[in-house]
TIRO-2110 file (N, C-alpha, C; in Angstrom, 1 decimal):
// TIRO-2110
-21.3, 0.2, 8.3, N, 1, A
-21.5, -0.8, 7.3, CA, 1, A
-21.2, -2.2, 7.8, C, 1, A
-20.5, -2.3, 8.9, N, 2, A
-20.1, -3.6, 9.5, CA, 2, A
-19.0, -4.3, 8.8, C, 2, A
-18.2, -3.6, 8.0, N, 3, A
-17.1, -4.2, 7.3, CA, 3, A
-15.9, -4.0, 8.2, C, 3, A
-14.9, -5.0, 8.0, N, 4, A
-13.6, -4.8, 8.8, CA, 4, A
-13.0, -3.5, 8.3, C, 4, A
-12.3, -2.8, 9.3, N, 5, A
-11.7, -1.5, 8.9, CA, 5, A
-10.5, -1.8, 8.0, C, 5, A
-10.5, -1.2, 6.9, N, 6, A
-9.4, -1.2, 5.9, CA, 6, A
-8.6, 0.0, 6.0, C, 6, A
-9.2, 1.2, 6.1, N, 7, A
-8.5, 2.4, 6.3, CA, 7, A
-9.4, 3.4, 7.0, C, 7, A
-8.9, 4.1, 8.0, N, 8, A
-9.6, 5.1, 8.7, CA, 8, A
-8.8, 6.4, 8.6, C, 8, A
-9.5, 7.5, 8.2, N, 9, A
-8.9, 8.8, 8.1, CA, 9, A
-9.7, 9.7, 8.9, C, 9, A
-9.1, 10.3, 9.9, N, 10, A
-9.8, 11.2, 10.9, CA, 10, A
-10.5, 12.4, 10.2, C, 10, A
-10.0, 12.8, 9.0, N, 11, A
-10.6, 13.9, 8.3, CA, 11, A
-11.9, 13.6, 7.7, C, 11, A
-12.2, 12.3, 7.5, N, 12, A
-13.4, 11.9, 6.8, CA, 12, A
-14.1, 10.7, 7.5, C, 12, A
-13.5, 9.6, 7.7, N, 13, A
-14.1, 8.4, 8.2, CA, 13, A
-13.4, 7.2, 7.7, C, 13, A
-14.2, 6.2, 7.2, N, 14, A
-13.6, 4.9, 6.8, CA, 14, A
-13.6, 4.9, 5.2, C, 14, A
-12.6, 4.1, 4.7, N, 15, A
-12.5, 3.9, 3.3, CA, 15, A
-12.2, 2.5, 3.0, C, 15, A
-12.7, 1.9, 1.9, N, 16, A
-12.4, 0.6, 1.5, CA, 16, A
-12.2, 0.5, 0.0, C, 16, A
-11.4, -0.4, -0.5, N, 17, A
-11.2, -0.6, -1.9, CA, 17, A
-11.6, -2.1, -2.1, C, 17, A
-12.6, -2.2, -3.1, N, 18, A
-13.1, -3.6, -3.4, CA, 18, A
-12.6, -3.8, -4.9, C, 18, A
-11.8, -4.8, -5.1, N, 19, A
-11.2, -5.0, -6.4, CA, 19, A
-12.4, -5.4, -7.4, C, 19, A
-12.3, -5.0, -8.6, N, 20, A
-11.2, -4.4, -9.3, CA, 20, A
-11.2, -2.9, -9.3, C, 20, A
-12.3, -2.2, -9.1, N, 21, A
-12.4, -0.8, -9.3, CA, 21, A
-13.4, 0.0, -8.5, C, 21, A
-13.6, -0.5, -7.2, N, 22, A
-14.7, 0.2, -6.4, CA, 22, A
-14.1, 0.8, -5.1, C, 22, A
-14.3, 2.1, -4.9, N, 23, A
-13.9, 2.8, -3.7, CA, 23, A
-15.2, 3.0, -2.9, C, 23, A
-15.2, 2.7, -1.6, N, 24, A
-16.3, 2.9, -0.7, CA, 24, A
-15.8, 3.8, 0.4, C, 24, A
-16.6, 4.9, 0.6, N, 25, A
-16.2, 5.8, 1.7, CA, 25, A
-17.4, 5.9, 2.6, C, 25, A
-17.2, 6.0, 3.9, N, 26, A
-18.2, 6.2, 4.9, CA, 26, A
-17.8, 7.4, 5.8, C, 26, A
-18.5, 8.5, 5.6, N, 27, A
-18.2, 9.7, 6.4, CA, 27, A
-18.6, 9.5, 7.9, C, 27, A
-17.7, 9.9, 8.8, N, 28, A
-18.1, 9.9, 10.2, CA, 28, A
-17.9, 11.3, 10.7, C, 28, A
-18.2, 12.3, 9.9, N, 29, A
-18.1, 13.7, 10.3, CA, 29, A
-19.5, 14.3, 10.0, C, 29, A
-19.8, 15.3, 10.8, N, 30, A
-21.2, 15.9, 10.6, CA, 30, A
-21.1, 17.1, 9.7, C, 30, A
-19.9, 17.7, 9.5, N, 31, A
-19.8, 18.9, 8.6, CA, 31, A
-18.5, 18.7, 7.8, C, 31, A
-18.6, 18.8, 6.5, N, 32, A
-17.5, 18.6, 5.6, CA, 32, A
-16.7, 19.9, 5.5, C, 32, A
-15.4, 19.7, 5.7, N, 33, A
-14.5, 20.8, 5.6, CA, 33, A
-13.6, 20.7, 4.3, C, 33, A
-12.8, 21.7, 4.1, N, 34, A
-11.8, 21.6, 3.0, CA, 34, A
-10.9, 20.4, 3.2, C, 34, A
-10.5, 20.1, 4.5, N, 35, A
-9.6, 19.0, 4.8, CA, 35, A
-10.3, 17.6, 4.4, C, 35, A
-11.6, 17.6, 4.6, N, 36, A
-12.4, 16.3, 4.3, CA, 36, A
-12.4, 16.2, 2.8, C, 36, A
-12.6, 17.3, 2.0, N, 37, A
-12.6, 17.2, 0.6, CA, 37, A
-11.3, 16.7, 0.1, C, 37, A
-10.2, 17.3, 0.6, N, 38, A
-8.9, 16.8, 0.2, CA, 38, A
-8.6, 15.4, 0.6, C, 38, A
-9.2, 14.9, 1.8, N, 39, A
-9.0, 13.5, 2.2, CA, 39, A
-9.6, 12.6, 1.1, C, 39, A
-10.8, 12.8, 0.7, N, 40, A
-11.5, 12.0, -0.3, CA, 40, A
-10.6, 11.9, -1.5, C, 40, A
-10.2, 13.1, -2.0, N, 41, A
-9.4, 13.1, -3.3, CA, 41, A
-8.0, 12.6, -3.2, C, 41, A
-7.4, 12.8, -2.0, N, 42, A
-6.0, 12.2, -1.8, CA, 42, A
-6.1, 10.7, -2.0, C, 42, A
-7.1, 10.1, -1.4, N, 43, A
-7.2, 8.6, -1.4, CA, 43, A
-7.6, 8.2, -2.8, C, 43, A
-8.5, 8.9, -3.5, N, 44, A
-8.8, 8.6, -4.9, CA, 44, A
-7.6, 8.6, -5.7, C, 44, A
-6.7, 9.6, -5.5, N, 45, A
-5.5, 9.7, -6.3, CA, 45, A
-4.6, 8.5, -6.0, C, 45, A
-4.5, 8.1, -4.8, N, 46, A
-3.6, 7.0, -4.4, CA, 46, A
-4.2, 5.7, -5.0, C, 46, A
-5.5, 5.5, -4.9, N, 47, A
-6.1, 4.3, -5.5, CA, 47, A
-5.9, 4.3, -7.0, C, 47, A
-6.1, 5.4, -7.6, N, 48, A
-5.9, 5.4, -9.1, CA, 48, A
-4.5, 5.2, -9.5, C, 48, A
-3.5, 5.7, -8.7, N, 49, A
-2.1, 5.5, -9.0, CA, 49, A
-1.7, 4.0, -8.8, C, 49, A
-2.2, 3.4, -7.8, N, 50, A
-1.8, 2.0, -7.5, CA, 50, A
-2.6, 0.9, -8.2, C, 50, A
-3.8, 1.3, -8.7, N, 51, A
-4.7, 0.2, -9.3, CA, 51, A
-5.2, 0.7, -10.7, C, 51, A
-4.4, 1.5, -11.3, N, 52, A
-4.9, 2.1, -12.6, CA, 52, A
-5.3, 1.1, -13.6, C, 52, A
-4.5, 0.1, -13.8, N, 53, A
-4.8, -0.9, -14.9, CA, 53, A
-6.1, -1.6, -14.6, C, 53, A
-6.4, -2.0, -13.4, N, 54, A
-7.7, -2.6, -13.0, CA, 54, A
-8.8, -1.6, -13.2, C, 54, A
-8.6, -0.4, -12.8, N, 55, A
-9.7, 0.6, -12.9, CA, 55, A
-10.0, 0.9, -14.4, C, 55, A
-8.9, 1.0, -15.2, N, 56, A
-9.2, 1.3, -16.6, CA, 56, A
-9.9, 0.1, -17.3, C, 56, A
-9.5, -1.1, -16.9, N, 57, A
-10.2, -2.3, -17.5, CA, 57, A
-11.6, -2.3, -17.1, C, 57, A
-12.0, -1.8, -15.9, N, 58, A
-13.4, -1.8, -15.4, CA, 58, A
-14.2, -0.6, -16.0, C, 58, A
-13.5, 0.2, -16.8, N, 59, A
-14.2, 1.3, -17.4, CA, 59, A
-14.2, 2.6, -16.5, C, 59, A
-13.4, 2.6, -15.5, N, 60, A
-13.3, 3.8, -14.6, CA, 60, A
-13.6, 3.4, -13.2, C, 60, A
-13.3, 4.3, -12.3, N, 61, A
-13.5, 4.1, -10.9, CA, 61, A
-15.0, 4.2, -10.5, C, 61, A
-15.5, 3.3, -9.7, N, 62, A
-16.8, 3.3, -9.2, CA, 62, A
-16.7, 3.7, -7.7, C, 62, A
-17.4, 4.8, -7.3, N, 63, A
-17.4, 5.2, -5.9, CA, 63, A
-18.7, 5.0, -5.3, C, 63, A
-18.7, 4.6, -4.0, N, 64, A
-19.9, 4.5, -3.2, CA, 64, A
-19.6, 5.4, -2.0, C, 64, A
-20.2, 6.6, -1.9, N, 65, A
-20.0, 7.5, -0.8, CA, 65, A
-21.1, 7.5, 0.1, C, 65, A
-20.9, 6.9, 1.3, N, 66, A
-22.0, 6.8, 2.3, CA, 66, A
-21.8, 8.0, 3.2, C, 66, A
-22.5, 9.1, 2.9, N, 67, A
-22.4, 10.4, 3.6, CA, 67, A
-23.7, 10.7, 4.3, C, 67, A
-24.3, 9.7, 4.9, N, 68, A
-25.6, 9.9, 5.6, CA, 68, A
-25.4, 10.8, 6.9, C, 68, A
-24.2, 10.7, 7.5, N, 69, A
-24.0, 11.5, 8.7, CA, 69, A
-23.7, 13.0, 8.5, C, 69, A
-23.5, 13.3, 7.2, N, 70, A
-23.2, 14.7, 6.9, CA, 70, A
-24.5, 15.6, 7.0, C, 70, A
-24.3, 16.7, 7.8, N, 71, A
-25.4, 17.6, 7.9, CA, 71, A
-25.2, 18.8, 7.0, C, 71, A
-24.0, 19.0, 6.5, N, 72, A
-23.7, 20.1, 5.7, CA, 72, A
-22.2, 20.2, 5.3, C, 72, A
-21.8, 21.2, 4.6, N, 73, A
-20.4, 21.4, 4.3, CA, 73, A
-20.1, 22.8, 4.0, C, 73, A
-18.8, 23.2, 4.2, N, 74, A
-18.4, 24.5, 3.9, CA, 74, A
-18.4, 24.7, 2.4, C, 74, A
-18.7, 26.0, 2.0, N, 75, A
-18.7, 26.3, 0.5, CA, 75, A
-17.4, 26.0, 0.0, C, 75, A
-16.3, 26.3, 0.7, N, 76, A
-15.0, 26.1, 0.2, CA, 76, A
-14.7, 24.7, 0.0, C, 76, A
-15.3, 23.8, 0.8, N, 77, A
-15.1, 22.3, 0.7, CA, 77, A
-15.7, 21.9, -0.6, C, 77, A
-16.9, 22.4, -1.0, N, 78, A
-17.5, 22.0, -2.2, CA, 78, A
-16.6, 22.5, -3.4, C, 78, A
-16.1, 23.7, -3.3, N, 79, A
-15.2, 24.2, -4.4, CA, 79, A
-14.0, 23.4, -4.6, C, 79, A
-13.3, 23.0, -3.5, N, 80, A
-12.1, 22.2, -3.5, CA, 80, A
-12.5, 20.8, -4.1, C, 80, A
-13.6, 20.2, -3.7, N, 81, A
-14.0, 18.9, -4.2, CA, 81, A
-14.2, 18.9, -5.7, C, 81, A
-14.9, 19.9, -6.2, N, 82, A
-15.1, 20.0, -7.6, CA, 82, A
-13.8, 20.3, -8.4, C, 82, A
-12.9, 21.2, -7.8, N, 83, A
-11.7, 21.5, -8.5, CA, 83, A
-10.8, 20.2, -8.7, C, 83, A
-10.8, 19.4, -7.6, N, 84, A
-10.0, 18.2, -7.6, CA, 84, A
-10.5, 17.2, -8.7, C, 84, A
-11.9, 17.1, -8.8, N, 85, A
-12.5, 16.3, -9.8, CA, 85, A
-12.1, 16.7, -11.2, C, 85, A
-12.2, 18.0, -11.4, N, 86, A
-12.0, 18.6, -12.8, CA, 86, A
-10.5, 18.5, -13.1, C, 86, A
-9.6, 18.3, -12.2, N, 87, A
-8.2, 18.2, -12.5, CA, 87, A
-7.8, 16.9, -13.1, C, 87, A
-8.7, 15.9, -12.9, N, 88, A
-8.4, 14.5, -13.4, CA, 88, A
-8.8, 14.4, -14.8, C, 88, A
-8.3, 13.5, -15.6, N, 89, A
-8.7, 13.3, -17.0, CA, 89, A
-10.1, 12.7, -17.0, C, 89, A
-10.8, 13.2, -18.0, N, 90, A
-12.2, 12.6, -18.3, CA, 90, A
-12.1, 11.1, -18.4, C, 90, A
-13.1, 10.4, -17.8, N, 91, A
-13.1, 9.0, -17.9, CA, 91, A
-12.6, 8.3, -16.7, C, 91, A
-11.9, 9.0, -15.7, N, 92, A
-11.4, 8.3, -14.6, CA, 92, A
-12.5, 7.8, -13.7, C, 92, A
-13.7, 8.4, -13.8, N, 93, A
-14.9, 8.0, -13.0, CA, 93, A
-15.9, 7.3, -13.9, C, 93, A
-16.3, 6.1, -13.5, N, 94, A
-17.4, 5.4, -14.2, CA, 94, A
-18.7, 5.9, -13.6, C, 94, A
-18.9, 5.6, -12.3, N, 95, A
-20.1, 6.0, -11.6, CA, 95, A
-19.8, 6.3, -10.2, C, 95, A
-20.5, 7.3, -9.7, N, 96, A
-20.4, 7.7, -8.2, CA, 96, A
-21.8, 7.6, -7.7, C, 96, A
-22.0, 6.8, -6.6, N, 97, A
-23.2, 6.7, -5.9, CA, 97, A
-23.0, 7.5, -4.6, C, 97, A
-23.8, 8.5, -4.4, N, 98, A
-23.7, 9.3, -3.2, CA, 98, A
-24.9, 9.1, -2.4, C, 98, A
-24.7, 8.6, -1.2, N, 99, A
-25.8, 8.3, -0.2, CA, 99, A
-25.8, 9.4, 0.8, C, 99, A
-26.9, 10.2, 0.8, N, 100, A
-27.0, 11.4, 1.7, CA, 100, A
-28.4, 11.3, 2.4, C, 100, A
-28.5, 12.0, 3.5, N, 101, A
-29.8, 12.0, 4.2, CA, 101, A
-30.9, 12.7, 3.3, C, 101, A
-32.1, 12.5, 3.7, N, 102, A
-33.2, 13.0, 3.0, CA, 102, A
-33.4, 14.5, 3.2, C, 102, A
-32.5, 15.2, 3.8, N, 103, A
-32.6, 16.6, 4.1, CA, 103, A
-32.7, 17.4, 2.7, C, 103, A
-33.8, 18.0, 2.4, N, 104, A
-33.9, 18.6, 1.1, CA, 104, A
-32.8, 19.6, 0.7, C, 104, A
-32.4, 20.5, 1.6, N, 105, A
-31.4, 21.5, 1.3, CA, 105, A
-30.1, 20.8, 1.0, C, 105, A
-29.7, 19.8, 1.8, N, 106, A
-28.4, 19.1, 1.6, CA, 106, A
-28.5, 18.3, 0.3, C, 106, A
-29.6, 17.7, 0.0, N, 107, A
-29.7, 16.9, -1.2, CA, 107, A
-29.6, 17.8, -2.4, C, 107, A
-30.3, 19.0, -2.4, N, 108, A
-30.2, 19.9, -3.5, CA, 108, A
-28.8, 20.4, -3.7, C, 108, A
-28.1, 20.7, -2.6, N, 109, A
-26.7, 21.2, -2.8, CA, 109, A
-25.8, 20.1, -3.4, C, 109, A
-26.0, 18.8, -2.9, N, 110, A
-25.2, 17.7, -3.4, CA, 110, A
-25.5, 17.4, -4.9, C, 110, A
-26.8, 17.5, -5.2, N, 111, A
-27.2, 17.3, -6.6, CA, 111, A
-26.6, 18.3, -7.5, C, 111, A
-26.5, 19.6, -7.1, N, 112, A
-25.9, 20.6, -7.9, CA, 112, A
-24.4, 20.3, -8.1, C, 112, A
-23.8, 20.0, -7.0, N, 113, A
-22.4, 19.6, -7.0, CA, 113, A
-22.1, 18.4, -7.9, C, 113, A
-23.0, 17.4, -7.8, N, 114, A
-22.9, 16.2, -8.6, CA, 114, A
-23.0, 16.5, -10.1, C, 114, A
-23.9, 17.4, -10.4, N, 115, A
-24.1, 17.7, -11.8, CA, 115, A
-22.8, 18.3, -12.4, C, 115, A
-22.2, 19.2, -11.6, N, 116, A
-20.9, 19.8, -12.1, CA, 116, A
-19.8, 18.7, -12.2, C, 116, A
-19.8, 17.8, -11.2, N, 117, A
-18.9, 16.7, -11.2, CA, 117, A
-19.1, 15.8, -12.4, C, 117, A
-20.3, 15.5, -12.7, N, 118, A
-20.7, 14.6, -13.8, CA, 118, A
-20.2, 15.3, -15.2, C, 118, A
-20.4, 16.5, -15.3, N, 119, A
-20.0, 17.2, -16.5, CA, 119, A
-18.5, 17.2, -16.6, C, 119, A
-17.8, 17.4, -15.5, N, 120, A
-16.3, 17.5, -15.5, CA, 120, A
-15.7, 16.1, -15.7, C, 120, A
-16.2, 15.1, -15.1, N, 121, A
-15.5, 13.7, -15.1, CA, 121, A
-16.0, 12.9, -16.2, C, 121, A
-17.2, 13.1, -16.7, N, 122, A
-17.8, 12.3, -17.7, CA, 122, A
-18.4, 11.0, -17.2, C, 122, A
-18.4, 10.9, -15.8, N, 123, A
-19.0, 9.7, -15.2, CA, 123, A
-20.4, 10.0, -14.8, C, 123, A
-21.1, 8.9, -14.5, N, 124, A
-22.5, 9.0, -14.0, CA, 124, A
-22.6, 9.2, -12.5, C, 124, A
-23.4, 10.1, -12.1, N, 125, A
-23.6, 10.3, -10.6, CA, 125, A
-25.0, 10.0, -10.2, C, 125, A
-25.2, 9.2, -9.2, N, 126, A
-26.5, 8.7, -8.7, CA, 126, A
-26.6, 9.0, -7.3, C, 126, A
-27.7, 9.7, -6.9, N, 127, A
-28.1, 9.9, -5.5, CA, 127, A
-28.9, 8.8, -4.9, C, 127, A
-28.6, 8.4, -3.7, N, 128, A
-29.4, 7.3, -3.1, CA, 128, A
-29.5, 7.7, -1.6, C, 128, A
-30.4, 7.0, -0.9, N, 129, A
-30.6, 7.2, 0.5, CA, 129, A
-30.3, 5.9, 1.4, C, 129, A
-30.0, 4.8, 0.7, N, 130, A
-29.8, 3.6, 1.4, CA, 130, A
-28.5, 2.9, 0.9, C, 130, A
-27.5, 2.7, 1.7, N, 131, A
-26.3, 2.1, 1.2, CA, 131, A
-26.5, 0.6, 0.9, C, 131, A
-27.3, -0.1, 1.6, N, 132, A
-27.5, -1.5, 1.4, CA, 132, A
-28.0, -1.8, 0.0, C, 132, A
-28.9, -1.0, -0.5, N, 133, A
-29.5, -1.2, -1.8, CA, 133, A
-28.4, -1.0, -2.9, C, 133, A
-27.5, 0.0, -2.7, N, 134, A
-26.5, 0.3, -3.6, CA, 134, A
-25.5, -0.9, -3.6, C, 134, A
-25.1, -1.3, -2.4, N, 135, A
-24.1, -2.5, -2.3, CA, 135, A
-24.7, -3.7, -3.0, C, 135, A
-26.0, -4.0, -2.8, N, 136, A
-26.6, -5.1, -3.3, CA, 136, A
-26.7, -5.0, -4.9, C, 136, A
-27.0, -3.8, -5.4, N, 137, A
-27.1, -3.6, -6.8, CA, 137, A
-25.7, -3.9, -7.5, C, 137, A
-24.7, -3.5, -6.8, N, 138, A
-23.3, -3.7, -7.3, CA, 138, A
-22.8, -5.0, -7.0, C, 138, A
-23.5, -5.8, -6.2, N, 139, A
-23.0, -7.1, -5.7, CA, 139, A
-21.7, -7.0, -5.0, C, 139, A
-21.6, -5.9, -4.1, N, 140, A
-20.3, -5.7, -3.4, CA, 140, A
-20.3, -6.4, -2.0, C, 140, A
-19.2, -6.9, -1.7, N, 141, A
-19.0, -7.5, -0.4, CA, 141, A
-17.7, -7.0, 0.2, C, 141, A
-17.6, -7.0, 1.5, N, 142, A
-16.5, -6.5, 2.2, CA, 142, A
-15.2, -7.1, 1.7, C, 142, A
-14.1, -6.3, 1.6, N, 143, A
-12.8, -6.9, 1.3, CA, 143, A
-12.4, -7.9, 2.4, C, 143, A
-11.6, -8.8, 2.1, N, 144, A
-11.1, -9.8, 3.1, CA, 144, A
-10.4, -9.0, 4.3, C, 144, A
-10.7, -9.5, 5.5, N, 145, A
-10.0, -9.0, 6.7, CA, 145, A
-8.5, -9.0, 6.5, C, 145, A
-7.8, -7.9, 6.8, N, 146, A
-6.4, -7.8, 6.7, CA, 146, A
-5.9, -7.3, 5.4, C, 146, A
-6.8, -7.2, 4.4, N, 147, A
-6.4, -6.7, 3.1, CA, 147, A
-6.1, -5.2, 3.2, C, 147, A
-5.0, -4.7, 2.7, N, 148, A
-4.6, -3.3, 2.9, CA, 148, A
-5.3, -2.5, 1.8, C, 148, A
-5.5, -1.2, 2.1, N, 149, A
-6.1, -0.3, 1.2, CA, 149, A
-4.9, 0.1, 0.2, C, 149, A
-5.2, 0.2, -1.1, N, 150, A
-4.2, 0.5, -2.0, CA, 150, A
-3.5, 1.9, -1.7, C, 150, A
-2.2, 1.9, -1.8, N, 151, A
-1.5, 3.2, -1.6, CA, 151, A
-1.4, 3.7, -0.2, C, 151, A
-1.8, 2.8, 0.8, N, 152, A
-1.7, 3.2, 2.2, CA, 152, A
-0.4, 2.6, 2.8, C, 152, A
END
């Protein structure tokens, strides 16, 4: 994405928080594991805990997941990901934009997972193929250099 590194987690990749309520993740792994699923949700929990008032005022958390490098994931990773989403109160998620490659099988699997997530969280889930268009639609810009990721 060309943004200054705000947080790097070797289980997943890069993460940024853009005030008041946007979490951006960029996976740098080719295959998602249970550890990667926990990484995403551990950071969502930390962001929610430290920025809850701002997130609530914004109508919930907005996530932009740039997962174009993912070629697949373990079935257990999908299960953990969905369990962690369902464990949160409805309304914590406003919208999740998931950017995945055009691989039909992966897109179909992510769509099925997103449907379950949407039903569990009450948020809207949108699949995309280009992060630049999502960032432009949301008018998102990189957080200032040196700004710390909430809860880190």
